N, C-alpha and C positions, 0 to 999 in steps of 0.2 A: 434543576437542569431541565430546560425545555426539550421536548421530543419532536421528532419529525418522522412521518411515515415514508420511508424510502421506497418500500414495495409492500405488497399486501402482507400484513402481520409483522412487519419489521419496523417497530417504533423506536428508532435509534435516538440517542442523545444528539442534540444539535452540534455538539463538539465531539469528535471522535478521537481515538488515540492511534496515532500512526507509529508503527513498530519498525520503521526503516532503520533506525540506528541501533536497535536492540541486538546484542551479541556481535555488533560490529564495533563502532566507536564507544558504545555504551555497554559496560560489562553486566554480569548477572545481578550483582548487588544493586547497582544503580537502576537497572531495568526493573527489578522486582519492586523497588521503592516507588518508582514512577507509576507502575501499573496499579499498585495498591492505592496510591494517592488518587489516581484517576477514578478508581472504583468508589473510593470514599467520597468523591465530589460528584457522583452521579453519572459519570461517563460509562456507557454500556455498549459502545460500538468500537471494535478493535480491528484495525486494518493491518494486514500482514501480507507476505508474499513468499513464494518458494525461494527467492533470491535473497531475502533480507537476512542480515547476519551471516551472509555467505553460506546460507543453508541451515542455520541454527535457530533463527528467530521463531519459526513455527513451533518447533519442539519446546522451546522455552515458554512461549505463550500458552501452549497446550497444558503444560505442567502447572502453571499458575492458575489457569482458569478451569482446571479439571473438575472442580466441584461447584462451578458456577455456570454450568451449561444452559440452565434455564433462566439465567439472569442477564446474560450478555449476548450480543450479536457479533459474529466474526465474519470478516471478509478476507479472502485471499486472492492471489493472482497467479496466472501461469503465463509462460512464454519466455521467461528468463530463468535459467537454471544454474545453480552452482556446479562447477566442474570438479575434476579430481584434484586440481590445485587448491581449491577452496578447503578441502578436507585437510590438506597438508598445512594450510595456513593457520589452523586452529591454535597450534602451539605458539605462533608468533603474534597472536592478537594482543597479549599483554604489552609487548614491546611496541606494537603499533599504537595502542592507546596512550602509552607513555609519551611517545613522540608527538602525538596529536595534542596532548595536554600541554606540552612545552610550547607548541605553536600557538595554542589558544591564549597564552600569556603574552604573546608579542603584540605590540600596538596594531590596531586594525588599520588596514590600508584598503580603502574602497576601490582603488584602481587595480588591485591584485585579485585575480580569480582563483578560488581554491580548486585545483585540478587533481590533487593527489587521490582523493577517494574515487573519482571517475576513472582515473588511470588504473587504479588497483582493481576496480570492478571489471574492466576490460580483460584483465588477466585471469580473474577468478570466476567470472560468470559467462555463460554462453547464451546467446539469443537464438531461439528456435525460429527459423524462417524457411519456407512458409509454414504457418501454423495449420495443423489439421485436427480433426476431431479426436483422433487417437492420442495426439499430444495432450489435448485438453483432459481427457479421461485419465491418462497415465499420471499427469501432474496432480490432478485432484485426488486420486487414490493415495498418493504420497502425502499430500497435504492433510488429508483426513487422518492418516496414521500418525503424523507428527502432532497434529492438534488434539488428538484423542477425542475426535468427534465423529458422529455418524453423518453429519451434513455441515455445510457452511451456508450462511445466510446470503452471501454475495460471492460470486466468482467472476473476477475481472480478467480480461486480456490485458497483459502488462506492457503498456507503452510500446506498441509496435511501431517501427520506424518506416514501414512500408504499408501500402494499402493491403488489406486482407484479401487474398486471392480466393480463399475458400470460406468466406464469411457465411454463406448459406449452410455449408456443412457444419460449421461451428455452432450456428444457431440451432440446427436440428439436433446436434449432440447435446446442447444445453437443455433442450426440451425433453430429451430422453432422461437426462440426469435429474431433471425436476420430477419427472414421473417416478423415478427410482428413489426419490427422497434424499438425494445427495447434495442438491443445491436448491436454494429458494428463489434466487434471482441471478440474472446474467448481465454483466456490464463490460464497458470499455473504459480503461484508464489510459489517458493520452495527454500529450502536451498540447497546449493551446496553439503553439507554433506549428503543429502538424495536423491541426483540425481539418484542413482542406483534403488531406490524404484519406480521411474517413467519412467525409460529409455525406457521400451518397448512400451509406448504409447505417447511419446512426439510429434509424428507426428499428433496427434489428435487436436493440439492447433495451433492457429494463432500466438500467442506470448508466449514467455517464460521469466520469471522474476526470477533472482537469486541474492543472496547476494554476493557481490564481494568486500570485504574490501581491500583497496589499501595497508594496512599495513601487509597483509599476505605475507609470504615468497614466495608462489607460485602464486602470483597475475598474472604475465605475462602469465601463463599457462591457466588461467581462464578468460582472457579478452574476449575470444570468445569461446563458448561451442562447436562450430563446427556444430551446428544444422542449418537447413535451415531457421528457423524462426528468426526474429530479437530478440536479447536479450536485456532485460532491466535490468540494474544493480540497486539494492537497497542497502542501508547502506554502501556506499563506504568508509566512514570514521569511521565506527563502531570500537570501541576499540582503537580509534585513536591517532594520533600524533599531538600534539599542533603546531608543526612547519610546518605542511602542509599548503601551501598557494595556492590560485587560480592564474591563469594566465589569465588576462582579454582579452588578445589578442587571446587566443585559441578559444573562443566562439563568 
């Protein structure tokens, strides 16, 4: 597996493991199998967030990677939190997964957009706006506890839907957290469609993360945003094509 230096000392595999479905649509058995398979094939970069699995993904990942702290890099995000309803939803997850499995067996219809997960997220997750330094620290402390780690390699702001009003305060908080040894880099995770909202302060971040589905017509134009920071692509197959195949020789 090829490696890329995302930030100083962070030599991550060129393919990372996104934990968004873990403990949500994907149960613990499937999740562990997928993570073990990723490790077996040389993937050492794992991307998670406070909101993933409606609050359970970080803890699950932390338990699996507990004895591999020096072998892997972990990124997490803040800005979207599970609310009290998410905790109540835990018991209903098996039923939710069952319903989703039935839907997955239905013939694919490219004209129909899958809205159920996003509608559910609106009910179980809260977006913090405006984001302040204290929100960043509070979320990170929770993440470190769940992940069973003393630090994370990357801490991202999680897809803000508005321009960051207190971006300088967030940057200063990130620098303090770096000095405390709790984070190694600071980044922004955002949708390409909302890039204009954040254009004026992208230089505040060590890393940028954008969605870049390969199936979009203008994919070639967005493979590199042109910014100085390394770009991390998420959801490359979102909305996807079943005929897309991997080329094992590439990596």
